[in-house]
N, C-alpha and C positions, 0 to 999 in steps of 0.2 A: 504493499499499499504506499502511496506517495506521502512523504513526510514534509515538514515545513522548516525552513531555516531563516533566521534573522539576517538582514542584509547590512545592518550597521550597528555599531556599539551604542550609537546615540538613539536607537529606536527604543525609547524609554521615556518616562515622564521626567520633566525637568527637576521636580522637587527631589527626586532620588539623588541627583548630582549635587544639588545645593545642600542637602543633608549630608551626603558623603563628604563633601568639602568641610563641613562643620564638625563631623565626627572625627575626621583625621586630625583636625586642629585640637579638639577637646577630649576625645575619648578613644585614643588609638589602641588601647588594650582591651576594650570592652568586647564581649562575645554575646551573640544572640542566637535565637532559634525562631524560625517562621513555620507556620503550618497552613495547609490548604483546607478550606472549609467549603463543602459542596452544599451551599444553601438551597439550591434548586433541586436537590436530589436527582441530578442528571445521571443517566445510565451510560456508562462507558463500555464500549464493545471490547471483546477479547483482543489482547495484543496492544491495547492503548498505551499501557505503561512503556512498552518497548519502543513505540513510535515517539513518545515524549522523550524517552532516554536518548534516542538518536539526535533529536533536535537540540536537546540540552548539551550533549557532548560536542556538537558542532559549534556551539557558542564559544568554545575555547579558542577558536581561530579568529574571533573578532578583535580588531585593533582600531584605536583612534587614528584616523588618517591626518596627514598634515593639513589638509583643507578643513577638516572638522575642527582641529585644534585652532586654526586661524579664525574660524567662525566664532568659537567660544571666546577667544581672546578679544575679538571685536565687540561682540554683543553682550558679554558678561564680564565687564571689567572688575567686578567685585570678587571674582574667583581668582585666588592667588596664582601667579605663574608657576609656583612650585606644585600646586594642585594639578594644573594642566599638564605639567611634566609627568606627575604621577599617573594621570589618566592615560597619557600616551604610552606608558609602560605597563598599564593594567591589562590583565586578561581574566576572563571568567574561569573559575576552577570548578568544573562539573562535579568533582568529588564532594563539594559542599552541598549538593542536592541529592536527596534520597527519594527514589520513586518506586512504588510497589503497587500491585493490583491484586485484589481478592474479588473474584466474580466481576460485578459491574462497578465496584467501588475502587477508586484510586486513592493512594496516600502519597502526598508530596510534602517533604519537610526540607528545610534549609538550616544549616548550622555552621558557624564559623565566626571570625572576627567581624564586628559590625561594619567596619569601614570597607570590608570586601563584599560581604553578603548583601549589603543594602541594595545593590543594583538588581538582584534576582527577581524580586516580587512581580514587577509589572510585565517584563518580557515572558516570564513563566506563565502568567495568566493569559497573555496574548497567544502564546503557543498552545496552551490547553484549549482555549476557545477555538482557534483555527483548526486544530487537529480533531476536535470533537465533531465539527460539522463535516470535515473531510471523511473521517473514519465511519461516520454514520450515513455517508452518501446523501446528505441533505442538499437539495438544490435551492440556491438563492435566486432572487430577482436578477435579471440581466443588468449589465453595466449601465445601459441607457436609462433603465427604470430607476436605478439607484441615484444616478446623476440628476434625474428629474425630481425625485423625492427631495434630495438635498437642496436643489435650487429653489423648489417651492418653499421649503422651510426657511432658508436664509432670506428669500424675498419677503416672507411674512415678518421676519424679525426686523428687516430693514424698514418695513412700514410702521412697526412699533417704535422704531428709533432707539433700539437697545444695543448694548455691547455684548457680543457673543464670542465665547472662547470654546475651542474644540478640546474636550477632555477625554477622548474615547479610546485610548490605547489599550487599556487592560481588559476590556470585554469586547473588543472589536471582532467582527465576523472573521476578518482576514486582513492581511497586509494589503492585498489588492483592493479591497473595499475601502480601507483607510486612505489609499492613494486617490481613489475616485472622489471620496468625500472632500479631501483637502484641495484637490484640483478644482472642484466645483465651488467650494467656499472661497477659494482664492480668486476665481474668475468672477463670481457673482456676489461677493461679500459686501460690496459697497462700503457704507460707513459702519455697518454692524460687526462684521467679522474682524476681530482684533488679533487673532492668532491662535496658536495651539500650545498645549502643554507638552507635546512630543518634540523632543529636541531635533530628531532627524527631519521631521516634516517642517519644523520652524526654519531649519537651515535650507531645505529645499525651496521654501517659500520666501527665503531671504528676509525673515522677520525675527524679532526678539522673542525668545521663548518665555512662556508664562508659568508661574508657580512659585511656591515658597517652601512650606514644610507640611508633613503629614502627621497622623495620629501617633506613629511610632516615636517621633521626637519627644512627645509629652509622656508616652508610656514608659520610655526608658528613664526619663528624669524622675518619674515616680518611684521606680525601682532603685535608682541611685540615691535620691534625696528624701523620698517620702511623699505620700499622696497630697498632704496639705500644702506643700510648697512647689509641687511639680509644675503647675502652670507658670508661677512667678519665675522660677529659675530657668524654665524652658525659654521664656521670652527674654530674660536677661542674657542667657547664653547666645541666643539668636542675634540680639542686637550687638553683643560683644564681637561676634564674627562679622556681621553685615553692616553695622553702624547706621541703620536706617534704610538701607536697600532691602528689597524683597519683604515689604512691610504689610503683608496680609496675614493676620493671626487666625489660626484655627481654634474654634471655641468649644467643641463638644466632646473632648476626650474624657472629661469628668463632669459632664453636663454643663450646659450654658450658664445655668444659675451660679454654679461654683466659679466658673471662669470669670464672670463679670464682677463677682465679689473681690476677685484678685487683680482685675484689669484696672490698675490705678491710673491716676491722671497722667503720670509720666508715660506709661505705655499707651494709654488712650490717645495721647498727643503724638507720640513717636510713630506708632503704626498707622499706615494709611487707611486701614479698615480691617474687616473681619470676614471669615468665610463661613457660610452656612452649609452643613453637611448632613443634618438629621433633624427630625421634628418638624412641626408646623412652621412654614416659612413666614407667614404673616405674624404669628406670635413672636417669632424670632426678631423680625424687623421692629416690632413694637418695643421689645427689650433693648435692642441696640440703640434706637432713637432715644428712648428714655435714659439709657446709660450715658450717652454723650451729652444730652441736655443737662443731666444731673452734674456732670463734670464741667459744665460751662463751655462745652465745645459745640460749635454749630454742626449738627448732623449732616448738613448739606456739604460740608467740607470732607466728609468721610465716605467710604464705599463699602457695600456688602457684596461679596462674590457668592452668589447662590450656585450650589453644585450638587443638589440632591435629586437624582432621578427626574431631570427636567424634560418637559416637552412644551410645545407652544401654549397649550391651555394653562399650564402651571405658570409659565413665564408671564402670560397676559394678566393673570390674577395678581401676581406679585407686583408687576408694573403699575397696575391700577391703584394698588395700595401705597406703594413707595414713591410714586411720582411727586416731585417737588418737596419731598421730605428728606431723602437721602440718596446719594449716588448708588448705582447698582450695575453689576455685570453678571453674566450667566455662563457658567461652565457646563457645557452639554456634552455628555459622553456617549452612552449606549444608544441614545435616540438618533445620533448621527452615524456612528460606526457599526451599529448592528441592527439597523432597521431594514431588513433585507427579505422580509416575507417569511421568516422563521422565528420561533420563540427565542428571545435573547437568553443567554446563560445568566444564572444568578450564583456567583461564587466570589470568594475573597481569598487572599493569602494574607495572614495577619501575623504580626510579632506575637509570640507565645511565651517566651522566656528570655531573660537577660542574665548576663554575668558581668556586672560592672567590675572594674579593676579591683583585685584583691578581695573579692567577696565570692559567695556561692551562687549557684543558679537559683533563680526565683521566677515565678510566674508573673506575667504582667496583665493589666486590666484596662479595658476601655468601657466607660459608662456613657453610652450614647444618649441623646435625647429621645431615641426610640429604643425601647427595651429589647426588641428582637435584633438590634445591632450591637448589643453588649458582647464583649469577648473576655475570656478568662475563665478560670475554674470557679465553680459556685463558692468555694471557700474564700478565694481572693476577691471576688466581687463583693461578697458579704463584708470582708475586712475593709475594702475601700469605701463602701457605703457607711460603715460604722465610723471610720476615721473622718470622713468628710461630712458626716451628719446628714446623709441622704436617706430618706425613708422609702 
């Protein structure tokens, strides 16, 4: 059966590289584990693990090209030259990824130094998704239909007058569909399409890549420093590395309520805005506007990046509420890169355990604003809730 191979080491979400840069600077000895969660209970055919293994093993041959390094140097001046030299010498180590299959269930885990393994999550998910459709012989819409769908979507967003980001790498149908979507957005994006979180496609489009940090940044800090100060020290360390660049803060690792209690005036002013990734978007917008107002900051000077399972109807509802109250942009993932006439996959790969320098392995927790998005063992989730006073 035909397998799938990545074409560039930059075919990944930008925030993986920004976090890798920060991890090398601050936590070079930390180790982590990641695990695959099959939320959609997808049925994998016989031999799927072998196909995935071949694709993963082939990633060892990927290298940063001189052209790619020059692109990063030009568009991302906040990345240290020493980091770009590191990335030029970096290669994936497939032995960090364990893959097995029992019946129709696959198990995928990653373990190693955080600064190395941090790049695996997104391309692994993209490979799992593409191989799933291929190995099940599922037929997608043709190229022209996908381009028309994408054009219709971006035309509607242009009429709304909103800023749209493409966030669809991890659950894309395939690399080929991702190409079609980005070409169509680039050609028809008008004022709305402001770019992609995928570094490879950002480079192809000759645009600045978009993204900051992910939940794992906060989850690691909780293991290293404790749940009560995780948000605060995560933001402090981020600003120590980036000094005000990449200033969109993720709010829902330990619930938005807890985050805003710790998002003091210094960080409220320093960060350009916040990202919404779970829970009711209108309730979230109300909290954000109220928070900035309470801090004496004009909400209209700040931005919310909405990124939770968006489609046109959701975006329109959010725009109707937020218009003239706060700036907004919309990161759209699966609805762009896996709207191909087949059910989209529902899966994640999440940080499960960390081993900060000179300590033991311990489980990590994410307490989303949606309970079904919580991750961690029941014991660790209960502990985090107790420490943070969450009922």
